[in-house]
Each structure stands twice: as structure tokens, then as C-alpha cells.
C-alpha positions in Angstrom: -0.9 16.9 -50.3 -2.2 15.7 -53.6 0.3 17.9 -55.5 3.2 16.5 -53.5 2.2 12.9 -54.2 1.8 13.6 -57.9 5.6 14.2 -58.1 7.3 10.8 -58.5 10.5 12.0 -56.9 8.5 13.4 -54.0 6.8 10.1 -53.6 10.1 8.2 -53.5 11.5 10.7 -51.0 8.4 10.4 -48.7 8.6 6.6 -49.0 12.3 6.7 -48.1 11.6 8.8 -45.1 8.7 6.5 -44.1 10.9 3.5 -44.3 13.7 5.2 -42.4 11.3 6.2 -39.6 9.8 2.7 -39.6 13.3 1.1 -39.4 14.3 3.4 -36.6 11.0 2.7 -34.8 11.5 -1.1 -35.2 15.1 -0.8 -34.1 14.1 1.2 -31.0 11.5 -1.5 -30.2 14.1 -4.2 -30.6 16.5 -2.3 -28.4 13.9 -1.7 -25.7 14.5 -5.1 -24.1 17.8 -6.3 -22.8 19.1 -9.7 -24.0 20.8 -11.3 -21.0 23.6 -13.6 -21.7 22.1 -16.0 -19.1 18.4 -16.2 -18.3 17.9 -19.6 -16.7 15.0 -20.7 -14.6 15.5 -23.8 -12.4 12.4 -25.8 -11.1 14.0 -27.3 -8.0 12.8 -30.8 -7.3 10.4 -30.8 -10.2 10.3 -31.5 -14.0 10.6 -29.2 -16.9 7.6 -26.8 -16.7 6.1 -23.6 -17.9 4.8 -21.0 -15.6 1.7 -18.8 -16.0 4.0 -16.0 -17.5 5.1 -18.3 -20.3 8.7 -18.8 -18.9 10.2 -22.2 -19.2 11.6 -23.7 -16.0 14.1 -26.6 -16.4 14.5 -29.4 -13.9 17.4 -29.0 -11.5 18.1 -32.7 -11.4 21.5 -32.4 -13.1 22.6 -29.6 -10.8 22.0 -30.8 -7.3 23.9 -33.7 -5.6 21.5 -36.7 -5.6 23.0 -38.4 -2.6 22.4 -35.5 -0.1 19.1 -34.0 -1.4 15.6 -35.1 -2.2 13.1 -33.9 -4.6 9.9 -33.2 -2.8 6.3 -31.9 -3.4 4.5 -29.5 -1.1 1.7 -31.1 0.9 -0.8 -28.4 0.0 -1.2 -25.5 -2.4 -2.6 -22.2 -1.0 -5.0 -20.3 -3.3 -2.7 -17.6 -4.5 0.5 -19.8 -4.9 1.4 -20.6 -8.5 2.1 -24.2 -9.4 5.5 -23.4 -11.0 8.0 -23.2 -9.4 6.5 -23.4 -5.9 4.9 -26.8 -5.6 8.2 -28.8 -5.8 11.4 -28.3 -3.8 14.9 -29.5 -3.3 15.2 -30.5 0.4 18.1 -31.7 2.5 19.1 -32.0 6.2 22.8 -31.4 5.2 24.6 -28.9 3.1 24.1 -29.0 -0.7 25.6 -26.8 -3.5 24.5 -25.9 -7.0 27.3 -25.1 -9.4 26.4 -23.0 -12.5 28.6 -22.1 -15.4 27.5 -18.5 -16.3 29.0 -15.6 -18.1 31.2 -13.2 -16.1 29.6 -10.0 -14.8 26.6 -9.0 -12.8 23.8 -11.4 -12.3 20.5 -11.5 -10.5 20.1 -14.5 -8.2 16.5 -15.0 -7.3 15.5 -17.7 -4.7 11.8 -18.7 -4.8 10.4 -20.0 -1.6 7.1 -21.4 -0.4 6.7 -22.5 3.2 5.0 -25.9 3.3 5.5 -29.4 4.5 7.8 -31.4 2.2 8.1 -35.2 2.5 6.4 -34.9 5.9 8.9 -32.5 7.3 7.6 -29.7 9.6 7.6 -26.4 7.8 8.7 -24.6 11.0 12.0 -26.6 11.1 13.1 -25.2 7.8 15.9 -23.0 9.2 18.9 -22.5 6.9 21.5 -20.2 5.3 22.4 -19.6 1.7 25.9 -18.4 0.6 27.6 -17.6 -2.7 31.0 -16.2 -3.7 31.9 -15.4 -0.1 28.6 -13.6 0.6 25.9 -14.7 3.0 22.6 -14.2 1.2 20.4 -15.8 3.9 21.4 -16.4 7.5 19.4 -18.8 9.7 16.4 -17.9 7.6 13.0 -19.2 8.6 10.6 -19.1 5.6 7.6 -20.0 7.8 8.3 -17.2 10.3 9.1 -14.7 7.7 6.0 -15.4 5.6 3.7 -15.4 8.7 5.1 -12.0 9.8 4.7 -10.5 6.3 1.3 -12.1 5.7 2.6 -13.7 2.5 2.3 -17.2 1.2 5.3 -17.3 -1.1 8.2 -15.0 -1.7 11.3 -14.2 -3.9 14.6 -13.2 -2.4 16.6 -11.3 -5.0 20.3 -10.6 -5.0 22.8 -9.0 -7.3 26.3 -10.4 -7.3 29.3 -10.2 -9.5 30.8 -13.4 -11.1 34.5 -13.0 -11.9 35.8 -14.2 -15.3 36.7 -17.9 -15.3 34.7 -18.7 -12.1 31.6 -20.7 -11.6 28.7 -19.5 -9.6 28.2 -21.7 -6.5 25.1 -21.4 -4.3 25.3 -23.4 -1.1 22.3 -24.1 1.2 23.1 -25.1 4.8 20.7 -26.1 7.5 21.2 -24.4 10.9 23.8 -26.2 13.0 22.1 -25.6 16.4 19.1 -27.7 15.7 19.1 -31.4 14.9 15.7 -31.1 13.1 16.5 -28.2 10.8 16.6 -28.6 7.0 17.2 -26.4 4.0 15.0 -26.1 0.9 14.5 -24.1 -2.2 11.7 -24.2 -4.8 13.1 -22.3 -7.7 16.3 -20.5 -8.7 16.5 -17.7 -11.3 19.8 -16.6 -12.8 19.5 -13.5 -15.0 22.6 -11.6 -16.2 22.2 -7.8 -16.1 24.2 -4.8 -17.2 26.0 -2.7 -14.6 22.9 -0.7 -13.8 23.9 -0.3 -10.2 27.6 0.4 -10.7 27.6 4.2 -10.6 30.0 6.2 -12.8 30.1 8.7 -9.9 29.8 8.0 -6.3 26.3 8.0 -4.8 25.4 10.6 -2.2 25.7 9.2 1.3 22.9 11.0 3.2 24.1 12.9 6.2 27.8 12.5 5.3 30.3 14.4 3.2 31.7 11.1 1.7 30.3 9.2 -1.2 29.8 5.5 -2.0 30.5 3.4 -5.1 29.0 0.1 -6.0 31.8 -2.0 -7.5 32.4 -5.7 -8.3 33.0 -6.4 -4.6 29.5 -5.2 -3.6 26.6 -7.6 -3.2 23.1 -6.3 -2.8 19.7 -7.6 -1.9 16.6 -6.0 -3.5 14.1 -5.4 -0.7 11.6 -3.0 -2.4 10.9 -2.3 -6.1 7.9 -0.2 -6.8 6.1 1.4 -9.7 5.0 4.6 -8.0 1.5 5.8 -8.9 1.0 3.0 -11.4 0.0 -0.6 -11.6 2.2 -3.5 -10.8 4.6 -4.6 -13.6 5.1 -8.4 -13.8 8.5 -9.9 -14.7 7.5 -10.7 -18.3 6.6 -7.0 -18.8 10.0 -5.8 -17.6 12.6 -4.9 -20.2 14.3 -8.3 -20.3 15.5 -8.5 -16.8 12.4 -10.2 -15.3 12.1 -7.8 -12.4 8.8 -7.5 -10.5 7.6 -4.0 -9.8 4.9 -3.7 -7.1 2.6 -0.8 -6.3 3.3 1.9 -3.7 -0.1 2.2 -2.1 0.7 -0.1 0.8 3.7 2.1 1.8 2.2 5.5 1.7 2.1 7.3 5.0 -1.1 9.1 6.2 -4.1 10.3 4.1 -1.9 12.8 2.2 -1.2 10.3 -0.6 -1.3 12.9 -3.4 -2.6 12.1 -6.9 -1.5 9.9 -9.8 -0.7 11.1 -13.3 -0.3 9.8 -16.9 1.6 11.3 -19.8 0.4 14.4 -21.5 -0.6 13.6 -25.1 2.1 16.0 -26.3 4.9 14.4 -24.3 6.7 11.4 -25.7 8.5 9.4 -23.0 11.9 8.2 -24.2 13.6 4.9 -23.5 15.5 4.8 -20.1 19.2 4.5 -20.3 21.0 1.3 -19.6 17.8 -0.6 -18.9 17.4 1.1 -15.5 13.7 0.4 -15.5 10.9 -0.6 -18.0 9.4 2.2 -20.1 6.0 1.8 -18.4 7.5 2.9 -15.1 8.1 6.4 -16.4 4.6 6.8 -17.9 3.0 7.1 -14.5 3.8 9.0 -11.4 2.6 10.2 -8.0 2.5 14.0 -7.3 1.1 16.1 -4.6 -2.3 17.8 -4.4 -3.3 20.4 -7.0 -3.5 23.1 -4.3 -0.1 24.8 -3.7 -1.2 26.2 -0.4 -1.9 22.7 0.9 1.3 21.3 -0.5 3.4 23.8 1.4 2.2 22.2 4.7 2.7 18.5 4.1 4.9 15.9 2.4 4.5 12.9 0.1 5.8 10.2 2.5 6.5 6.5 2.3 7.6 4.1 5.0 9.7 0.9 4.4 10.5 -1.6 7.1 14.2 -2.6 6.8 16.8 -4.5 8.8 19.0 -2.5 11.2 22.7 -2.4 10.9 23.0 -2.1 7.1 23.5 0.5 4.5 20.8 0.9 1.8 21.0 2.1 -1.8 17.8 4.0 -2.5 17.3 4.6 -6.2 14.6 7.1 -7.2 13.2 7.2 -10.7 11.9 10.4 -12.2 10.4 11.6 -15.5 8.4 14.7 -16.1 5.4 13.7 -18.2 3.3 16.9 -17.8 3.5 18.9 -21.0 3.3 22.1 -18.9 6.4 21.3 -17.0 9.2 21.9 -19.5 11.5 24.5 -18.0 13.7 24.6 -14.9 12.4 26.0 -11.7 8.8 25.1 -12.5 8.6 22.2 -10.1 11.4 21.9 -7.5 11.3 19.8 -4.3 13.5 18.5 -1.5 14.2 14.8 -0.9 14.6 13.5 2.7 15.6 10.1 3.8 15.2 9.3 7.5 14.6 13.0 8.2 17.9 14.0 6.6 18.3 15.9 3.4 19.3 13.8 0.4 18.7 16.5 -2.2 17.7 20.1 -1.2 16.7 21.1 -4.7 15.5 18.4 -7.0 14.5 19.8 -10.4 13.8 16.9 -12.8 13.9 19.2 -15.8 17.3 20.5 -14.9 18.6 17.0 -14.2 17.1 15.4 -17.4 17.3 18.3 -19.8 13.6 18.3 -20.7 10.3 16.5 -20.1 9.8 12.9 -21.2 13.4 12.0 -20.4 13.8 9.2 -17.8 16.5 9.6 -15.1 17.3 8.2 -11.7 19.2 9.4 -8.7 21.0 7.2 -6.1 21.3 7.8 -2.4 22.9 5.7 0.3 21.5 5.8 3.9 22.8 3.9 6.9 20.3 2.4 9.4 22.1 1.9 12.7 21.9 -1.2 14.7 21.3 0.7 18.0 17.5 0.5 17.5 15.2 -2.5 17.1 16.1 -5.3 14.7 13.8 -3.8 12.1 13.2 -0.1 11.7 11.2 2.2 9.3 13.1 3.9 6.5 11.3 7.2 5.7 11.2 8.8 2.3 9.7 12.4 2.2 9.3 14.7 -0.7 8.5 18.3 0.0 8.2 21.4 -2.2 11.3 23.6 -2.2 10.0 27.1 -1.7 13.3 29.1 -1.5 13.6 29.3 -5.3 10.0 30.3 -5.7 9.1 27.7 -8.3 6.0 28.0 -10.5 4.4 25.0 -8.8 4.8 23.9 -5.2 4.8 20.2 -5.9 6.9 17.0 -6.0 6.8 13.8 -8.1 8.2 10.3 -8.1 7.8 7.6 -10.8 9.6 4.6 -9.3 11.7 3.4 -6.4 14.1 0.7 -5.6 15.8 -0.1 -2.2 18.8 -2.4 -2.0 20.5 -3.7 1.1 24.3 -3.5 0.8 26.4 -6.3 2.3 28.2 -5.4 5.5 32.0 -5.7 6.1 31.7 -9.4 6.6 29.9 -10.0 3.3 26.6 -10.6 5.1 23.2 -9.7 3.7 21.2 -11.9 6.0 19.0 -10.1 8.5 16.9 -11.3 11.5 13.7 -13.2 10.9 10.8 -10.8 11.5 8.6 -11.5 14.6 5.0 -12.5 13.8 2.4 -10.7 15.8 0.6 -12.6 18.6 -2.1 -14.8 17.1 -5.6 -13.7 18.2 -7.9 -16.2 19.8 -10.3 -15.9 17.0 -7.7 -16.5 14.3 -9.3 -18.8 11.7 -6.0 -20.6 11.2 -6.1 -22.0 14.8 -7.0 -25.7 15.1 -10.3 -25.0 16.9 -12.1 -21.8 16.0 -13.3 -19.8 18.9 -17.0 -19.2 19.6 -16.5 -15.6 18.5 -15.1 -16.6 15.1 -17.8 -19.2 14.4 -20.5 -16.7 15.4 -19.0 -13.9 13.3 -19.3 -16.1 10.2 -22.6 -17.8 11.1 -24.4 -14.7 12.3 -26.2 -12.0 10.4 -26.6 -13.5 6.9 -26.1 -17.1 8.0 -25.0 -19.6 5.4 -25.0 -17.0 2.6 -21.8 -15.3 3.8 -20.2 -18.6 4.7 -20.8 -19.9 1.2 -19.4 -16.7 -0.2 -16.2 -17.0 1.9 -15.7 -20.5 0.5 -16.2 -19.2 -3.0 -13.7 -16.4 -2.4 -11.1 -18.7 -1.1 -11.4 -21.1 -4.0 -12.4 -18.6 -6.8 -8.9 -17.4 -7.6 -7.3 -20.9 -7.4 -6.1 -22.3 -10.7 -7.8 -25.7 -11.0 -7.0 -28.5 -13.4 -9.7 -29.0 -16.0 -10.6 -32.3 -17.6 -8.0 -31.8 -20.3 -5.1 -31.4 -17.9 -4.7 -27.7 -18.5 -5.2 -24.8 -16.1 -8.6 -23.1 -15.9 -9.3 -19.8 -14.3 -11.5 -19.8 -11.2 -15.2 -19.8 -11.7 -17.2 -16.7 -11.2 -20.2 -18.5 -9.9 -21.5 -17.8 -6.3 -23.9 -19.3 -3.9 -24.7 -16.0 -2.3 -28.4 -15.5 -1.9 -29.8 -12.7 -4.1 -31.4 -11.0 -1.1 -28.0 -10.3 0.5 -26.2 -8.5 -2.2 -26.0 -8.6 -6.0 -23.5 -10.5 -8.1 -22.2 -8.5 -11.1 -20.4 -10.0 -14.1 -17.2 -8.3 -15.2 -19.0 -7.3 -18.4 -21.6 -5.4 -16.3 -18.8 -3.7 -14.3 -17.0 -2.7 -17.5 -20.2 -1.3 -19.0 -20.9 0.6 -15.8 -17.4 2.2 -15.7 -16.8 2.6 -19.4 -14.2 -0.1 -19.1 -12.6 1.5 -16.1 -12.2 4.8 -17.7 -9.6 6.9 -15.8 -11.8 9.9 -16.4 -14.3 8.4 -14.0 -11.7 7.8 -11.3 -12.9 9.0 -7.9 -9.8 8.1 -5.8 -7.2 5.5 -4.7 -7.0 3.5 -1.5 -5.0 0.6 -0.1 -7.4 -1.9 -1.7 -7.4 -0.3 -5.1 -9.0 2.3 -7.4 -12.5 3.6 -7.0 -14.5 4.6 -10.1 -17.8 6.4 -10.6 -20.3 4.3 -12.6 -23.9 3.7 -13.6 -26.0 0.5 -13.6 -29.5 -0.5 -14.5 -29.5 1.6 -17.7 -28.1 4.6 -16.0 -30.8 4.9 -13.4 -28.5 4.1 -10.5 -25.2 5.8 -9.8 -22.6 3.7 -8.0 -19.0 3.7 -6.8 -17.0 0.8 -8.0 -14.0 -0.3 -5.9 -11.6 -2.5 -7.9 -9.1 -4.5 -5.9 -5.5 -4.4 -7.0 -4.4 -8.0 -7.6 -0.9 -7.2 -6.3 -2.2 -6.3 -2.8 -1.4 -9.0 -0.3 -4.3 -7.9 1.9 -6.8 -7.8 -1.0 -8.6 -11.2 -0.5 -8.9 -10.7 3.2 -10.2 -7.2 2.9 -12.6 -8.3 0.2 -14.0 -11.0 2.4 -14.3 -8.8 5.5 -16.0 -6.0 3.6 -18.7 -8.2 2.2 -19.2 -10.1 5.5 -19.5 -6.9 7.5 -21.7 -4.8 5.2 -23.9 -7.8 4.3 -25.0 -8.2 7.9 -25.0 -4.6 9.1 -27.7 -2.1 8.4 -27.6 1.6 9.5 -28.4 4.9 8.0 -24.9 6.1 8.4 -23.2 3.0 6.9 -22.3 3.1 3.2 -24.6 0.6 1.4 -23.0 -2.4 -0.4 -25.0 -3.1 -3.6 -23.0 -6.1 -4.8 -19.7 -7.6 -5.9 -17.9 -9.1 -8.8 -15.3 -11.9 -8.8 -15.2 -12.9 -12.5 -11.7 -13.7 -13.8 -10.3 -13.4 -10.3 -11.3 -9.8 -10.0 -12.2 -8.5 -6.6 -14.7 -5.6 -7.2 -17.2 -4.1 -4.8 -20.1 -1.9 -5.8 -21.5 0.7 -3.4 -24.1 3.5 -3.4 -22.5 6.6 -5.0 -21.7 9.4 -2.5 -22.1 12.6 -4.4 -20.1 14.8 -2.1 -17.1 12.6 -1.7 -15.2 12.2 1.5 -15.2 14.4 4.6 -11.5 15.2 4.0 -12.3 16.6 0.5 -14.2 19.4 2.3 -11.7 20.3 5.0 -8.4 21.2 3.2 -6.8 20.9 -0.2 -10.0 21.7 -2.0 -11.6 24.6 -3.9 -15.0 23.6 -2.5 -16.8 26.0 -0.2 -15.9 25.3 3.5 -18.4 23.4 5.6 -20.2 25.4 8.2 -19.8 24.5 11.9 -23.3 23.0 12.0 -22.6 20.9 9.0 -19.4 19.6 10.6 -21.2 18.8 13.8 -23.9 16.9 12.0 -21.4 14.9 10.0 -19.4 14.0 13.1 -22.6 13.0 14.9 -23.6 10.7 12.0 -20.2 9.0 12.1 -20.4 8.7 15.9 -23.8 7.1 15.7 -22.7 4.3 13.5 -19.5 3.7 15.5 -21.7 3.5 18.6 -23.9 1.0 16.8 -20.9 -1.1 15.8 -19.4 -1.1 19.3 -22.7 -2.0 21.0 -24.1 -4.5 18.5 -26.6 -7.1 20.0 -24.2 -10.0 19.2 -20.7 -8.7 18.8 -18.6 -5.6 19.2 -17.2 -4.6 15.8 -14.0 -2.5 15.7 -13.6 -0.5 12.5 -9.8 -0.1 12.9 -9.5 2.5 10.1 -11.6 5.5 11.2 -10.4 8.6 9.3 -11.8 11.5 7.3 -11.3 9.7 4.0 -13.5 6.8 5.2 -16.4 9.1 6.1 -18.4 9.7 2.9 -21.1 12.3 2.2 -24.2 11.7 0.1 -26.0 14.3 -1.9 -27.8 15.6 1.3 -24.5 15.7 3.3 -25.4 12.7 5.4 -22.3 11.0 6.7 -21.7 7.3 5.7 -18.9 5.4 7.2 -17.1 3.1 4.7 -14.2 0.7 4.2 -14.5 -2.2 6.6 -11.6 -4.2 5.1 -9.6 -4.0 8.3 -12.5 -4.4 10.7 -12.3 -7.0 13.5 -14.9 -8.7 15.7 -14.2 -7.3 19.3 -13.2 -9.3 22.4 -15.6 -11.7 24.1 -17.1 -11.0 27.5 -14.2 -12.8 29.1 -11.5 -10.7 27.4 -10.6 -7.1 27.4 -8.9 -6.8 24.0 -8.1 -8.6 20.8 -4.4 -9.3 20.2 -3.7 -8.7 16.5 -1.3 -7.2 14.0 -1.3 -3.4 14.0 -3.1 -2.1 11.0 -4.7 1.3 10.2 -3.5 4.7 9.1 -0.6 6.5 10.6 -1.7 9.7 12.3 -4.9 8.0 13.4 -3.4 5.0 15.1 -4.1 4.5 18.8 -0.6 4.7 20.4 -1.6 2.1 23.0 -2.7 -0.3 20.3 0.5 0.4 18.3 2.8 -0.3 21.3 1.0 -3.3 22.7 -0.8 -4.8 19.7 -4.0 -4.9 21.8 -7.1 -3.7 19.9 -10.2 -2.5 21.7 -13.1 -0.3 20.8 -11.2 2.6 22.5 -8.8 2.4 19.5 -11.7 3.6 17.3 -12.4 6.3 19.9 -8.8 7.5 19.6 -9.0 7.6 15.8 -12.3 9.4 15.9 -10.7 12.0 18.3 -8.2 12.7 15.6 -11.0 13.2 13.1 -12.7 15.7 15.5 -9.5 17.8 15.7 -9.1 17.5 11.9 -12.6 18.8 11.5 -11.9 21.7 13.9 -8.5 22.6 12.6 -8.7 21.7 8.9 -5.3 20.2 8.7 -3.9 16.7 8.1 -3.2 14.4 11.0 0.5 14.5 10.3 2.6 17.3 8.9 6.2 16.3 9.2 7.8 19.5 8.0 6.4 21.4 11.0 8.3 21.8 14.2 8.5 18.4 16.0 5.8 19.3 18.6 3.4 20.2 15.8 3.8 17.2 13.5 1.1 15.1 15.1 -2.3 16.9 15.1 -3.5 14.8 18.0 -0.6 15.6 20.2 -0.4 19.3 19.2 -4.1 19.9 19.5 -4.3 18.2 22.9 -1.3 20.3 24.1 -3.0 23.5 22.9 -6.2 22.4 24.6 -4.4 21.8 27.9 -2.7 25.2 27.7 -6.0 26.9 26.8 -4.8 28.1 23.4 -6.7 25.7 21.1 -8.5 28.7 19.5 -5.2 29.6 17.9 -5.1 26.6 15.6 -8.8 26.5 14.7 -9.8 26.7 11.0 -9.8 30.4 10.0 -13.1 30.0 8.3 -14.7 29.1 11.6 -13.4 32.1 13.6 -16.3 34.0 15.1 -18.8 31.4 13.9 -18.7 28.8 16.7 -20.7 29.4 19.9 -18.2 29.4 22.8 -20.1 26.7 24.7 -20.3 24.5 21.6 -16.6 24.9 21.0 -15.8 24.1 24.6 -17.8 20.9 24.6 -16.5 19.8 21.2 -12.9 20.5 22.2 -13.3 18.7 25.6 -14.7 15.6 23.8 -11.9 15.5 21.2 -9.2 15.9 23.9 -10.6 13.0 25.9 -10.8 10.8 22.9 -7.1 11.1 22.2 -6.0 10.4 25.8 -2.9 8.2 25.8 -4.6 5.7 28.1 -7.4 3.8 26.5 -9.3 3.3 29.8 -9.5 7.1 30.2 -11.2 7.7 26.9 -15.0 8.0 26.7 -17.2 5.3 25.0 -18.6 6.1 21.6 -22.0 6.5 23.3 -20.6 9.3 25.5 -18.9 10.9 22.5 -22.2 10.8 20.6 -24.1 12.4 23.5 -21.4 15.2 23.9 -21.5 16.0 20.1 -25.3 16.1 20.1 -25.1 18.5 23.1 -22.5 20.6 21.3 -24.9 20.9 18.3 -27.7 21.8 20.6 -25.6 24.5 22.1 -24.7 25.9 18.7 -28.4 25.9 17.5 -29.4 27.6 20.7 -26.8 30.3 20.2 -28.0 30.9 16.7 -31.6 30.9 17.7 -30.8 33.5 20.4 -29.1 35.6 17.6 -25.9 35.9 19.7 -22.4 35.7 18.3 -19.9 33.3 19.8 -18.4 35.9 22.2 -21.8 36.9 23.5 -23.2 33.5 24.6 -23.1 32.9 28.3 -23.5 29.5 29.9 -26.6 30.6 31.9 -28.4 32.0 28.8 -27.7 28.9 26.8 -28.7 26.4 29.5 -31.8 28.3 30.4 -32.9 28.4 26.8 -32.3 24.7 26.4 -34.3 24.0 29.5 -37.1 26.1 28.2 -37.0 24.2 24.8 -37.1 20.8 26.6 -40.0 22.0 28.7 -42.2 22.7 25.7 
């Protein structure tokens, strides 16, 4: 190198190359963001303002007719609702129209809405439609009902429409005509021009049909989902100039088979996506299947999305191979299914893109018929394609967008979703029930109550003395004898600043990291809440409330929490052996023995029995599954994750009416159908766990024949037909005493009975499992194999042991 630099001509040449590379690099950076011809943000009913993302919102006063509308301010601000543009609104009891002069072409129209009382008007009476350019964007839309059903406090309705040359963009809001009390409102309007990123050069594949579909200038669309799969949320200011918001996919994953996330190989450079299809960050993360090919052959990566019936949907899937090993065709090939129909039989990203690090997308159109309920689930499944014998049996996805396409009448408006029945103990009711007051007041008394207040207020932005916005305080009134309060600095030190190398797993609440505190003397698991999760605050509160007042050997121990800088972080004892599921399938670890499995199930059953028969209240876990049963260094089972837990019914009630939550495959069908939660819902879920332990397979495997998809249904059918032995984990063959097997199988089958009243209590389940273990131990003590144990021999031996 020294010799090269000593030559002046060589120096000039190297400098020229450096400047050229620098110029190209800078030019690429400049070209990475789209410069929309129109990017205007209107603060409806309010003054010129700047939001927390640094965007300038201008007052709409010169755009709305002053004689028919009123500027109004919301009567209250909920903790997670930004000031701009949601705290002011344009309100009217009659039709009003905005007229905007914008450049011709495609434009995003985003309507920002916050359900509140404006100028004393009842929020429930806000029922209205919104139309533009012959299209109905909203039809008899109820913000209050929609937000209650979706458990959201504010929302953005985004549409893509085409503005012809020489025409203005008119947006008309019209109160419902069938109600004299109805009114229309809007808090903010965004107008952002965008390139023809959804106008396909070739027709999109219409799933299940031989015809294609083209998005043209006559097509209007509503974005209903936009997700960064396997990565963090991307806020509008971090998009590539189009101000799109990309959420996370965790809330839409189906079953425990959620795969793993990935980041780019150091040797792979991810190129810029074409035509601003998505931000670069979207293609630098992905979700793939498990590392074990044999496991992947038997399950899918599956997502579920609730959509309105009677519409066609454009499903755009984003792909980019970021693994340096995957650089040739037929290394990773998979099939894509939408609503159980083949969208792509052989998806080979390398073949599509021409190499790794190249972002691409594929578009599919699927029709959701109106013959079913008003809202249905749209299924997306990825499954390894085995016919071509690829090198890896795997599938990937980097990002996803779903757009509703206007119907033949130009309508995009769907029905308002129906909120679930409000439980009697709902804290939003005017008078809290005795159960609710006791749940907060009992156990740790005023400590938890003070914590809940802090949590509700901690992430609110509050005005400081200078008039600016200050982040929520991290202080807490929680007594030190309940649980410990960590600073964010302590958490970062414990996890090496959330080093991905320390990542233990992912859940609906967020990521879990391994860490060390107190100078490395204590190993911990650190669960960091994802700020984009709508359920995060509630789960955070519930987890702390439950684990602070419960003590049991088979409960995971909560060490403390952190709420600095609006973080929601929980710190637990570290479970050295991971989850129960980690040791059943999809793992290189040695299989658990039958006795180990029985002891683990007994430990979990003991704590569930404890929860169901508490001295003050029944507590229903509501998310019992093998990934929520953790194992310490001595293989002792510890039940975790109480974010969805509910206090059970009072003595006068038989159930709690509540929104259905939990994990598919484990959900009590009676609870799912009737939205009535009882402790027998936990029993059903635990029955699925028992069969999972016995058969070593996931609770759902959608690529199997229909009757085998659900483990609970298939195992129960096999039990009833006397052929359950045929689906038992191969490792256990010949190692289970016949009587132990029979008792265990009988217990599991009773737990998953369709009728809740017919299921045993957790106390009965616990007794049966302990008896199954005793039968197994007796068999081993008598040195008989499973085929040689007779009921009389076992029972007589047990009686002799009990008579000692």
C-alpha cells in the first residue's frame, strides 16, 4: 500500500475512485427517499402545530366551510393519544366538504380519528360517511364502536385514490341520515402523493381463478394491514418519504409455531427497493421457520387477518434473501397459500430476484365472499415445497400489505365491528364491581394500586413549566418489598444494551433477553414490551398485579420492572432450560423421559389448581400453552405470562363475559363461540398441553388432512377409537407403563371435552396426573416393561407401599 501511495498518479487515481464512490453513495442516499409532489398535513379544528415526529400540521381553517362546521377540542386525552392532530377536530351535524388543489396522479388520503366528546356531543352519536371522487371511503362509520371493538384509542384510515389532471380533490363528510343526533368529525387529514407502486405492469394473480387483476386509475384501495414481518415497527418519519406506518406481525401470528426472526448476513448488502415499494429497513429483517427441516415439513408459518366480507383484497408480500448461504436457486423453496388456496406453488426468492440482497414483492388478489359473517379471517400460510427437494425446507417473509379494493359501486366502507360484551368487572363501567375493587385492593394492597396509577400516567406526555412536552416520569410509589424498580440504565447494562445475541425468544408482548444483574451474581430473563403493541400497557399492568400478589413454587418469579422513558420491561428469574415446547419437538436437545414429562405436567397442574381455588378469587390464566411453561435448571415447571389473565366470576355468576383472547390451537371452543370464560377454559388448554406432551407435535398442523389439523380433535378421536398409541411420540414407545398411559390419556381426553361442564376440575386433573406418575414409578420399581404391567400387580404394589 505504501508503494501505491508513493506514486502521484496512483494517488490521484485512488482519490478519483474514492470521490466517485462517495458521489454514488451520496446520490443513492438522496434517491432512497421519495419526494412527493404533495405532502400536506391538516390539523382539523386546530392551529398550526408540530407533532412528535417533527411533521408540521397546518390549520384547516381556510379549507372547511365556516358556516356549517365548528372547530372543537376533545374533552379528554387518553394516555397513549398524541396531542397533534388528535386533540382538535372539525365537527358538523350537516355535510361539509374539503377542496384541495393537488397534483394529478395517485395520492394517499389518511383520515386521523379519535373518539371523544367534542363541544359536549356524545361520542357514540358520531356516525358518518366520507366520500371522494365517486368513491365511498367510510359508510355509516362509528369511530366509538370501531375503536372499542379493536381495543384502540385512535386510528388512521388510509386510502389510495387517483386524481385526474385538472380536477380538485374533494372529500365530503356526511352525518348518517337515519339519526337526528348524528354528526361527522375528523381530527386530521394527510395528503401524500405517491408513485404508481400498486399499478402493476402485469396483472396480479387472482387466487383460485385463471383470470388476473390490474390496479388502474379507476381503482381505489384502503390499506387495512401494513407489517414489517420479523422486525420492529417503522414509524411514518422513517418510511422512504411516503409516511407509511409499518407495524409488527407478532399479534397476527397463528399458534406457537411462530418461527424465528433474522437479520442480514454481514456479507450480504441489501439493495434499495424498486419504485419505493417499501423502506429499506423492511428488507433487512425477516421471519423464517424453525432451524429443523424435519419439523418444518409438518407445519406452516401462518398469519390471520380479520377483514370485511364481500370485498377483494390485494395482498402484497415483500421478500429479500438476506442469508449469505442462500444464493442459488432451489435452496429455499416454499408454497404460498391464501385462505387455503394456492397462490404460488413454488416461491423461490433467489429465482425471482436474481440473487440475495435484492428486494422484490409479489401481488395476489383474493376474494372474501359475503356469504359468511360480516368479518372473516384471511389466512396466509407459508409451507416448504418438498417436490423440488430444495436444500432447506424453509420459508421466509419480510413484509406484508393488505389492501381492500373498491366494489362495483365504488364502495370501500365496511360494517362497524361488534364490540364484545362488557364484563361486569370492566374498569370502564361507572361503578366498579366488588370483584374488580378486590382484585386491585387485595394481595399487595395500596402498592399495586399506586403502580397502576403510575403506569396509566407514566407514558402520558405532560406539559412542563416551559410549555414544552416532557416524557413521563419513571418514578414509582411501589413498595420495595413487592418488587424491584430498575432504571433503563440498569436494564441496558444487564442485557448489553439489548444485544440480539442474548435473545431468548419472542412473544406477543415483545422480546425476551438473557441478562445478569447485581454484578453478574443473578441471571435474569428480561421481557421488553414492544411499544407498538396495543395490548402492551394492559398486559404490563396485569402481569405485575398478578405476580406481585401470588406466590407458588411453580410460578415464575417476578423480580422487578422498568418504566423509564415509557419502556415497559419486566425482569424474571432466569429459566435455564427454556420452555416445555423447546424439549418436545423442533429441537436438538435430548427428549424428555416420560417421568420428566409427568413431573412437569404435575407442576403446571398444581399452580393452575392454586390459581383456580385461591382464598379470595379464582384467577383464570387464559393462555395456558407449552411456551408458557418454563423449566428451571432442575427441570421444575414454572408457569409464566399472566398478561391475559382474568379474575374469575363471583359466587353469583358462572362465567366472565369477555373478549376472546389466547392462542389458537389451545382455545376453548366453548369460550370462542360464546365469549364466556371460566376456569374450565384453562382446563381445555391444559388438555391440549397434555396431548402435546404425549404426541410431541404442535397443536395445529394445517397441511395435514383436515381431521388431523387440530391435535385436540385428532387425539381425542384416536382415544375414542382406541388407537391413540399410533400417534404417541416415537421416543416414548415401550417406555410408558400401560396403566400410566391409560390414566394420562383418559385425563387429557376429558380435559378437551367440547362441553365445559363435562371437563374435570384442575384438582381432579392434578390427582389423576399424580396417580399416573405413581403408576409409572411402580412399574419401574417392579422392573416390568409397559406390556408386562397388569392392573392387579400395580394396584397391589401401590397398596403395599401406602401401607408401609
